[in-house]
Kinemage of the C-alpha trace (Angstrom):
@kinemage 1
@onewidth
@group {chain A} dominant
@subgroup {mainchain}
@vectorlist {calphas} color= white
{ca unk a 1} P -2.966 -8.593 -12.708
{ca unk a 2} L -4.623 -10.023 -15.792
{ca unk a 3} L -7.950 -8.266 -15.192
{ca unk a 4} L -8.755 -4.848 -13.786
{ca unk a 5} L -9.772 -4.903 -10.108
{ca unk a 6} L -13.457 -4.128 -9.571
{ca unk a 7} L -14.442 -1.088 -7.506
{ca unk a 8} L -17.655 -0.835 -5.497
{ca unk a 9} L -18.025 2.830 -4.617
{ca unk a 10} L -19.904 4.251 -1.627
{ca unk a 11} L -20.600 7.889 -0.652
{ca unk a 12} L -19.615 8.539 -4.250
{ca unk a 13} L -20.579 12.218 -4.532
{ca unk a 14} L -19.769 13.478 -8.018
{ca unk a 15} L -17.102 10.795 -8.435
{ca unk a 16} L -13.744 12.506 -7.760
{ca unk a 17} L -12.328 9.501 -5.860
{ca unk a 18} L -13.707 7.026 -8.378
{ca unk a 19} L -12.231 8.961 -11.285
{ca unk a 20} L -8.776 8.700 -9.737
{ca unk a 21} L -9.133 4.930 -9.462
{ca unk a 22} L -10.626 4.540 -12.932
{ca unk a 23} L -7.851 6.545 -14.595
{ca unk a 24} L -5.329 4.259 -12.873
{ca unk a 25} L -6.711 0.997 -14.275
{ca unk a 26} L -9.528 -0.018 -11.928
{ca unk a 27} L -13.048 -0.742 -13.194
{ca unk a 28} L -15.986 0.988 -11.516
{ca unk a 29} L -18.614 -1.725 -11.014
{ca unk a 30} L -21.187 -0.171 -8.675
{ca unk a 31} L -21.893 3.368 -7.468
{ca unk a 32} L -23.876 4.212 -4.333
{ca unk a 33} L -24.864 7.825 -3.598
{ca unk a 34} L -28.078 8.666 -1.751
{ca unk a 35} L -28.209 12.395 -2.598
{ca unk a 36} L -29.819 12.609 -6.037
{ca unk a 37} L -28.183 15.897 -7.157
{ca unk a 38} L -24.735 14.433 -6.489
{ca unk a 39} L -25.580 11.222 -8.331
{ca unk a 40} L -26.942 13.223 -11.256
{ca unk a 41} L -23.657 15.155 -11.310
{ca unk a 42} L -21.720 11.872 -11.257
{ca unk a 43} L -23.635 10.566 -14.267
{ca unk a 44} L -23.384 13.885 -16.135
{ca unk a 45} L -19.608 14.132 -15.678
{ca unk a 46} L -19.087 10.563 -16.906
{ca unk a 47} L -21.204 11.199 -19.977
{ca unk a 48} L -19.331 14.385 -20.841
{ca unk a 49} L -15.972 12.659 -20.369
{ca unk a 50} L -16.992 9.662 -22.478
{ca unk a 51} L -16.700 7.121 -19.655
{ca unk a 52} L -18.843 3.992 -19.706
{ca unk a 53} L -21.546 3.356 -17.135
{ca unk a 54} L -20.699 1.220 -14.091
{ca unk a 55} L -21.346 -2.398 -15.020
{ca unk a 56} L -23.715 -2.972 -12.071
{ca unk a 57} L -25.302 0.445 -12.250
{ca unk a 58} L -26.158 3.238 -9.838
{ca unk a 59} L -27.819 2.790 -6.456
{ca unk a 60} L -29.511 5.973 -5.131
{ca unk a 61} L -30.172 4.618 -1.644
{ca unk a 62} L -28.758 4.664 1.868
{ca unk a 63} L -25.611 2.604 2.332
{ca unk a 64} L -27.490 0.723 5.065
{ca unk a 65} L -29.493 -1.013 2.322
{ca unk a 66} L -26.325 -2.929 1.436
{ca unk a 67} L -26.308 -4.570 4.861
{ca unk a 68} L -29.674 -6.211 4.230
{ca unk a 69} L -32.194 -6.402 1.416
{ca unk a 70} L -31.910 -6.504 -2.372
{ca unk a 71} L -28.743 -4.313 -2.703
{ca unk a 72} L -26.986 -6.597 -0.210
{ca unk a 73} L -27.831 -9.645 -2.315
{ca unk a 74} L -26.519 -7.908 -5.448
{ca unk a 75} L -23.254 -7.110 -3.697
{ca unk a 76} L -22.795 -10.622 -2.309
{ca unk a 77} L -23.615 -12.264 -5.635
{ca unk a 78} L -21.247 -10.134 -7.691
{ca unk a 79} L -18.338 -10.378 -5.252
{ca unk a 80} L -18.729 -14.181 -5.341
{ca unk a 81} L -18.812 -14.199 -9.149
{ca unk a 82} L -15.742 -11.965 -9.310
{ca unk a 83} L -13.826 -14.321 -7.043
{ca unk a 84} L -14.738 -17.302 -9.189
{ca unk a 85} L -13.376 -15.410 -12.176
{ca unk a 86} L -10.159 -14.591 -10.297
{ca unk a 87} L -10.910 -10.864 -10.114
{ca unk a 88} L -9.965 -8.659 -7.192
{ca unk a 89} L -12.711 -6.585 -5.569
{ca unk a 90} L -12.415 -3.397 -3.568
{ca unk a 91} L -14.672 -0.987 -1.687
{ca unk a 92} L -13.794 2.717 -1.755
{ca unk a 93} L -15.536 5.471 0.130
{ca unk a 94} L -15.248 8.574 2.243
{ca unk a 95} L -18.140 8.625 4.747
{ca unk a 96} L -19.592 12.100 5.445
{ca unk a 97} L -17.259 13.916 7.812
{ca unk a 98} L -18.956 16.998 9.398
{ca unk a 99} L -19.429 15.197 12.723
{ca unk a 100} L -15.654 14.691 13.029
{ca unk a 101} L -14.470 17.915 11.437
{ca unk a 102} L -12.800 20.449 13.729
{ca unk a 103} L -14.744 23.176 11.961
{ca unk a 104} L -17.949 21.128 11.764
{ca unk a 105} L -20.663 19.945 14.137
{ca unk a 106} L -18.292 17.725 16.134
{ca unk a 107} L -21.028 15.287 17.210
{ca unk a 108} L -18.758 12.328 16.548
{ca unk a 109} L -20.017 8.778 16.183
{ca unk a 110} L -23.486 9.702 17.504
{ca unk a 111} L -24.098 12.306 14.805
{ca unk a 112} L -26.252 11.454 11.770
{ca unk a 113} L -23.176 11.473 9.538
{ca unk a 114} L -20.726 10.092 12.084
{ca unk a 115} L -22.599 6.821 12.422
{ca unk a 116} L -22.198 6.190 8.693
{ca unk a 117} L -18.481 5.531 9.180
{ca unk a 118} L -19.408 2.543 11.339
{ca unk a 119} L -21.996 1.416 8.792
{ca unk a 120} L -19.293 1.468 6.108
{ca unk a 121} L -16.976 -0.599 8.303
{ca unk a 122} L -19.799 -3.051 9.064
{ca unk a 123} L -20.407 -3.337 5.330
{ca unk a 124} L -16.749 -4.172 4.709
{ca unk a 125} L -16.769 -6.759 7.499
{ca unk a 126} L -19.974 -8.336 6.162
{ca unk a 127} L -19.081 -8.589 2.474
{ca unk a 128} L -15.303 -8.948 2.778
{ca unk a 129} L -13.955 -7.310 -0.378
{ca unk a 130} L -10.333 -8.134 -1.100
{ca unk a 131} L -9.328 -4.585 -0.181
{ca unk a 132} L -10.914 -1.318 0.881
{ca unk a 133} L -10.161 2.397 1.113
{ca unk a 134} L -11.598 4.599 3.855
{ca unk a 135} L -11.062 8.376 3.604
{ca unk a 136} L -11.965 10.936 6.254
{ca unk a 137} L -11.005 14.207 7.955
{ca unk a 138} L -8.031 14.691 10.278
{ca unk a 139} L -10.392 15.325 13.224
{ca unk a 140} L -10.968 11.574 13.374
{ca unk a 141} L -7.202 11.175 13.835
{ca unk a 142} L -6.292 14.133 16.058
{ca unk a 143} L -9.292 14.634 18.364
{ca unk a 144} L -9.030 12.393 21.421
{ca unk a 145} L -12.625 11.179 21.633
{ca unk a 146} L -12.908 10.756 17.868
{ca unk a 147} L -9.593 8.889 17.782
{ca unk a 148} L -11.009 6.368 20.230
{ca unk a 149} L -13.877 5.740 17.810
{ca unk a 150} L -11.489 5.521 14.859
{ca unk a 151} L -9.365 2.945 16.693
{ca unk a 152} L -12.498 0.913 17.456
{ca unk a 153} L -13.288 0.849 13.737
{ca unk a 154} L -9.786 -0.369 12.983
{ca unk a 155} L -10.118 -3.078 15.629
{ca unk a 156} L -13.361 -4.252 14.045
{ca unk a 157} L -11.676 -4.424 10.633
{ca unk a 158} L -8.671 -6.285 12.028
{ca unk a 159} L -11.024 -8.803 13.681
{ca unk a 160} L -12.656 -9.326 10.259
{ca unk a 161} L -9.268 -10.401 8.872
{ca unk a 162} L -7.855 -7.203 7.410
{ca unk a 163} L -4.268 -6.061 7.467
{ca unk a 164} L -4.372 -2.282 7.835
{ca unk a 165} L -2.258 0.702 6.875
{ca unk a 166} L -3.205 4.307 7.486
{ca unk a 167} L -1.638 7.672 6.839
{ca unk a 168} L -2.520 11.261 7.631
{ca unk a 169} L -1.908 12.797 4.234
{ca unk a 170} L -2.091 16.297 2.816
{ca unk a 171} L -3.495 16.861 -0.666
{ca unk a 172} L -0.658 19.266 -1.450
{ca unk a 173} L 1.786 16.335 -1.325
{ca unk a 174} L 0.033 14.893 -4.378
{ca unk a 175} L 0.293 18.101 -6.411
{ca unk a 176} L -3.084 19.569 -5.424
{ca unk a 177} L -2.986 23.374 -4.968
{ca unk a 178} L -4.599 23.073 -1.559
{ca unk a 179} L -3.770 22.574 2.122
{ca unk a 180} L -6.120 19.702 2.920
{ca unk a 181} L -5.319 16.967 5.461
{ca unk a 182} L -7.126 13.653 5.252
{ca unk a 183} L -6.897 10.170 6.759
{ca unk a 184} L -6.267 7.462 4.182
{ca unk a 185} L -6.961 4.004 5.606
{ca unk a 186} L -6.243 0.982 3.412
{ca unk a 187} L -6.942 -2.659 4.246
{ca unk a 188} L -6.444 -6.035 2.579
{ca unk a 189} L -7.707 -9.439 3.595
{ca unk a 190} L -4.841 -11.461 5.017
{ca unk a 191} L -3.108 -13.136 2.104
{ca unk a 192} L -1.310 -16.475 2.112
{ca unk a 193} L 2.129 -15.151 1.241
{ca unk a 194} L 5.211 -14.712 3.394
{ca unk a 195} L 5.670 -10.986 2.993
{ca unk a 196} L 3.169 -8.407 1.903
{ca unk a 197} L 4.485 -5.301 0.167
{ca unk a 198} L 3.986 -1.944 1.845
{ca unk a 199} L 1.627 0.638 0.431
{ca unk a 200} L 4.300 2.861 -1.071
{ca unk a 201} L 3.271 6.513 -1.097
{ca unk a 202} L 6.734 7.890 -1.734
{ca unk a 203} L 6.590 7.010 -5.434
{ca unk a 204} L 3.270 8.825 -5.953
{ca unk a 205} L 3.940 12.029 -4.003
{ca unk a 206} L 5.110 15.043 -5.964
{ca unk a 207} L 6.147 17.044 -2.885
{ca unk a 208} L 6.948 16.387 0.741
{ca unk a 209} L 5.108 18.492 3.310
{ca unk a 210} L 8.373 20.257 4.054
{ca unk a 211} L 9.108 21.278 0.469
{ca unk a 212} L 5.482 22.243 -0.097
{ca unk a 213} L 5.013 24.454 2.951
{ca unk a 214} L 8.526 25.807 3.537
{ca unk a 215} L 8.861 27.580 0.200
{ca unk a 216} L 9.162 31.401 0.198
{ca unk a 217} L 5.456 31.858 -0.455
{ca unk a 218} L 4.396 35.474 -1.045
{ca unk a 219} L 2.876 37.537 1.744
{ca unk a 220} L -0.494 39.263 1.647
{ca unk a 221} L -0.745 42.201 -0.695
{ca unk a 222} L -3.404 44.870 -1.312
{ca unk a 223} L -6.331 43.790 -3.432
{ca unk a 224} L -5.807 45.017 -6.986
{ca unk a 225} L -8.637 44.230 -9.426
{ca unk a 226} L -7.584 42.522 -12.653
{ca unk a 227} L -3.939 43.296 -11.976
{ca unk a 228} L -1.189 41.318 -13.704
{ca unk a 229} L 1.611 40.299 -11.396
{ca unk a 230} L 4.553 38.051 -12.153
{ca unk a 231} L 5.035 35.012 -9.946
{ca unk a 232} L 7.816 35.181 -7.365
{ca unk a 233} L 10.840 33.014 -7.951
{ca unk a 234} L 11.652 29.843 -6.028
{ca unk a 235} L 8.074 28.650 -5.588
{ca unk a 236} L 6.511 25.527 -7.170
{ca unk a 237} L 4.125 27.151 -9.651
{ca unk a 238} L 2.064 23.993 -10.125
{ca unk a 239} L 0.925 24.289 -6.511
{ca unk a 240} L -0.533 27.751 -7.070
{ca unk a 241} L -4.129 28.764 -7.627
{ca unk a 242} L -3.293 30.843 -10.702
{ca unk a 243} L -1.454 27.941 -12.378
{ca unk a 244} L -4.566 25.783 -12.082
{ca unk a 245} L -6.870 28.568 -13.228
{ca unk a 246} L -4.775 28.829 -16.375
{ca unk a 247} L -4.278 25.072 -16.755
{ca unk a 248} L -8.043 24.460 -16.676
{ca unk a 249} L -8.849 27.539 -18.764
{ca unk a 250} L -11.475 28.428 -16.167
{ca unk a 251} L -12.826 31.487 -18.006
{ca unk a 252} L -14.180 29.302 -20.813
{ca unk a 253} L -15.188 26.335 -18.656
{ca unk a 254} L -18.897 25.320 -18.778
{ca unk a 255} L -19.213 26.120 -15.042
{ca unk a 256} L -17.529 29.538 -15.261
{ca unk a 257} L -20.810 31.420 -14.842
{ca unk a 258} L -21.845 29.510 -11.747
{ca unk a 259} L -20.964 31.910 -8.952
{ca unk a 260} L -22.692 33.429 -5.929
{ca unk a 261} L -23.592 37.061 -6.480
{ca unk a 262} L -22.852 39.523 -3.644
{ca unk a 263} L -25.997 40.481 -1.746
{ca unk a 264} L -24.513 43.776 -0.634
{ca unk a 265} L -22.186 46.161 -2.445
{ca unk a 266} L -18.661 45.323 -3.562
{ca unk a 267} L -16.928 47.362 -0.853
{ca unk a 268} L -16.415 44.307 1.380
{ca unk a 269} L -15.061 42.301 -1.535
{ca unk a 270} L -12.505 44.992 -2.348
{ca unk a 271} L -11.354 45.656 1.212
{ca unk a 272} L -9.743 42.263 1.899
{ca unk a 273} L -6.107 41.809 0.910
{ca unk a 274} L -5.046 39.154 -1.580
{ca unk a 275} L -3.937 36.127 0.400
{ca unk a 276} L -5.727 37.138 3.622
{ca unk a 277} L -7.211 33.836 4.818
{ca unk a 278} L -7.267 34.744 8.519
{ca unk a 279} L -11.048 35.110 8.705
{ca unk a 280} L -13.495 32.268 9.175
{ca unk a 281} L -15.501 33.809 6.369
{ca unk a 282} L -14.331 35.983 3.482
{ca unk a 283} L -11.000 34.220 2.980
{ca unk a 284} L -9.236 35.654 -0.066
{ca unk a 285} L -6.979 33.399 -2.113
{ca unk a 286} L -3.514 34.444 -3.294
{ca unk a 287} L -2.911 33.826 -6.966
{ca unk a 288} L 0.684 32.652 -6.369
{ca unk a 289} L -0.033 30.376 -3.441
{ca unk a 290} L -2.041 27.243 -2.675
{ca unk a 291} L -5.612 27.465 -1.383
{ca unk a 292} L -6.798 26.818 2.176
{ca unk a 293} L -9.003 23.729 2.500
{ca unk a 294} L -11.800 23.892 -0.063
{ca unk a 295} L -14.646 23.321 2.359
{ca unk a 296} L -17.615 25.387 1.267
{ca unk a 297} L -20.103 24.823 4.093
{ca unk a 298} L -22.970 27.320 4.321
{ca unk a 299} L -21.868 28.648 0.941
{ca unk a 300} L -18.742 30.226 2.462
{ca unk a 301} L -16.857 30.138 -0.806
{ca unk a 302} L -13.376 31.667 -0.985
{ca unk a 303} L -12.862 35.061 -2.575
{ca unk a 304} L -11.174 35.352 -5.952
{ca unk a 305} L -7.564 36.612 -5.694
{ca unk a 306} L -7.941 39.642 -7.961
{ca unk a 307} L -11.642 39.969 -8.802
{ca unk a 308} L -14.301 41.431 -6.439
{ca unk a 309} L -16.303 38.210 -6.098
{ca unk a 310} L -16.233 34.696 -4.746
{ca unk a 311} L -14.666 32.031 -6.949
{ca unk a 312} L -16.936 30.261 -9.404
{ca unk a 313} L -17.515 26.518 -9.746
{ca unk a 314} L -14.971 26.147 -12.565
{ca unk a 315} L -12.307 27.706 -10.322
{ca unk a 316} L -13.332 25.508 -7.382
{ca unk a 317} L -12.991 22.401 -9.561
{ca unk a 318} L -9.510 23.578 -10.582
{ca unk a 319} L -8.514 23.956 -6.916
{ca unk a 320} L -9.640 20.347 -6.459
{ca unk a 321} L -7.258 19.464 -9.350
{ca unk a 322} L -10.011 18.026 -11.550
{ca unk a 323} L -9.226 17.593 -15.255
{ca unk a 324} L -10.350 20.486 -17.454
{ca unk a 325} L -13.012 18.334 -19.125
{ca unk a 326} L -14.770 17.550 -15.826
{ca unk a 327} L -17.964 19.573 -15.401
{ca unk a 328} L -21.128 19.699 -13.302
{ca unk a 329} L -24.680 19.905 -14.742
{ca unk a 330} L -25.919 23.354 -15.708
{ca unk a 331} L -29.199 22.889 -13.817
{ca unk a 332} L -27.596 21.894 -10.501
{ca unk a 333} L -28.152 24.433 -7.716
{ca unk a 334} L -25.159 26.527 -6.673
{ca unk a 335} L -25.337 25.181 -3.130
{ca unk a 336} L -25.196 21.587 -4.352
{ca unk a 337} L -22.409 22.427 -6.795
{ca unk a 338} L -20.148 23.877 -4.129
{ca unk a 339} L -21.126 21.231 -1.596
{ca unk a 340} L -20.169 18.344 -3.863
{ca unk a 341} L -16.933 20.095 -4.885
{ca unk a 342} L -15.983 20.772 -1.268
{ca unk a 343} L -16.881 17.250 -0.110
{ca unk a 344} L -14.908 15.485 -2.818
{ca unk a 345} L -11.449 13.944 -2.570
{ca unk a 346} L -9.076 16.089 -4.687
{ca unk a 347} L -8.542 14.284 -7.973
{ca unk a 348} L -4.732 14.133 -7.878
{ca unk a 349} L -4.868 12.860 -4.310
{ca unk a 350} L -7.346 10.171 -5.398
{ca unk a 351} L -5.181 9.231 -8.361
{ca unk a 352} L -2.018 9.063 -6.270
{ca unk a 353} L -3.750 6.828 -3.731
{ca unk a 354} L -5.089 4.627 -6.530
{ca unk a 355} L -1.617 4.281 -8.041
{ca unk a 356} L -0.185 3.195 -4.687
{ca unk a 357} L -2.991 0.657 -4.233
{ca unk a 358} L -2.613 -0.668 -7.786
{ca unk a 359} L 1.123 -1.141 -7.316
{ca unk a 360} L 0.464 -2.933 -4.017
{ca unk a 361} L -2.013 -5.309 -5.658
{ca unk a 362} L 0.376 -6.064 -8.520
{ca unk a 363} L 3.153 -6.933 -6.088
{ca unk a 364} L 0.826 -8.994 -3.908
{ca unk a 365} L -0.480 -10.796 -6.987
{ca unk a 366} L 3.063 -11.875 -7.815
{ca unk a 367} L 3.402 -13.434 -4.381
{ca unk a 368} L 0.061 -15.227 -4.226
{ca unk a 369} L -2.710 -16.553 -6.444
{ca unk a 370} L -5.340 -13.796 -6.782
{ca unk a 371} L -8.006 -16.373 -5.951
{ca unk a 372} L -6.585 -16.495 -2.435
{ca unk a 373} L -7.886 -12.978 -1.879
{ca unk a 374} L -10.819 -13.546 0.425
{ca unk a 375} L -10.630 -17.328 0.783
{ca unk a 376} L -10.520 -16.979 4.553
{ca unk a 377} L -13.912 -15.323 4.367
{ca unk a 378} L -15.894 -17.603 2.113
{ca unk a 379} L -19.043 -16.522 3.929
{ca unk a 380} L -19.002 -13.388 1.766
{ca unk a 381} L -19.625 -15.529 -1.275
{ca unk a 382} L -22.198 -17.731 0.431
């Protein structure tokens, strides 16, 4: 590809997914996030990391505005101009997932968040980007009634001319120190070439599920404040919480002081064994193991492995495999900090997905003129 593919980002949060694509060679053109604190965090992180502003700016509005009205016209106009210039366009987004989450509200497609998945699909079908990425929780894949809805979304996308690939992936496969399953759905407009390449994940995965989960991980052990313990042998250290705490130098990170303070005494925080994640609340991490899913709803933040407190924001960002230089604004509320961290796509997972997509587009570009992307749907440029 002669020019970087353009990314139009929706449900952007603080930009974890976008960062993975940007670091792989994509250009972030437009960012849509309706929750102002998350958008402020997105802009702050980019400024701190020295990344340029999206060329088409930020849109702090509901995604539904892009189906009709001024934002819709902006999208249509810029996709048309990109096509004329021979540039590939893509939508990326992970619609809010609590209504499909096994541990969430489980209201499905009728929930206030669940319906946004269909809005995102309608947006793709209306504007016809050359490719798209849809990320969501495993409940949409595994739960029978949610799966029916998910399949209906795929049927709508197929009817709009998209060739689809999906995969139930785990973040730990990408080198993230976390057990986190997510659906990754990728689609491209049907191209005029004899054989499309496959979206090759094998080249971007650092571990298989088997090698990641079948290691001799350490068992629970009594909580021991500030203790120093050597890692056990025969485990992949880069998948451990402690490795990432050290890698990101969390003690000196700008968000190191952002932590919930215990309302009661410390007795509860000292009574739970290191690595005991059996409870719905008060799950304690193990320093030499990966973390359970970093989902911090209702401020239920995991306990630090060897300190009598919950983990801080710097440590949560490390568990999401963010680069050390990524930070959230100092004036952001703790609830919003942990919410945006827990909602985000782990950075290494995002980057691995982006690398697979980029490789796909390069191979497809060799087989067909990039201007053929989207020609079957000229109405998007009308």
